C-alpha angles and dihedrals in degrees: 000000000000121000120215113233136266098179118276093248091056095054142067132210112216129187118192117194128184107258098222095063123111114260092252090053093051091051092046093050091048093051095047097044097049090050089072091057093047090049098048112028112082115224096011092110118067132214128296118278123234128193125217091263091059099254112146124220132193120266125257137203112299091220137048121278111216116206120205132187123216140166117248094267095052091045090054090049090052089051092050093048092051091048093049091053094046093242113160113234144165119239132203119196128196090249091066091071086071098048127086105201145034095253092056090044092056091045092052092053096041096062095057126074115239096251091051099049112128093226122195095168150348140188130210142171125206143130111313096249092049092051090047090055093046095051096037109140094022120110128223112259110268 
């Protein structure tokens, strides 16, 4: 699902993780969910980096990624708000911690209706005001 631009400076990337997860799980969810944005949004990733020695490094997002923490109820509300606004997002459900590959991940999500997903995290990118409305009431991760 590819999103047409607004320009990078006019948008925000937000990740929302369920606050009761173990630290390794929060990091895992964050890494996996932002990968969908990097893979599908043209121009959101910058140029390669190079150090003074000449070593080259892979590019990163050209804009900040804000990470929020929420309880299960608030996370569900964020998901519903994003869906109602037609904002593309990645989702990570609790079941994905037990799978070992992308095919099984997609199968685990595909058999559950949206309002019954056991969400532990999601990531989205949209215009700044839209993101602000979607994550309203959710705090930045401490």
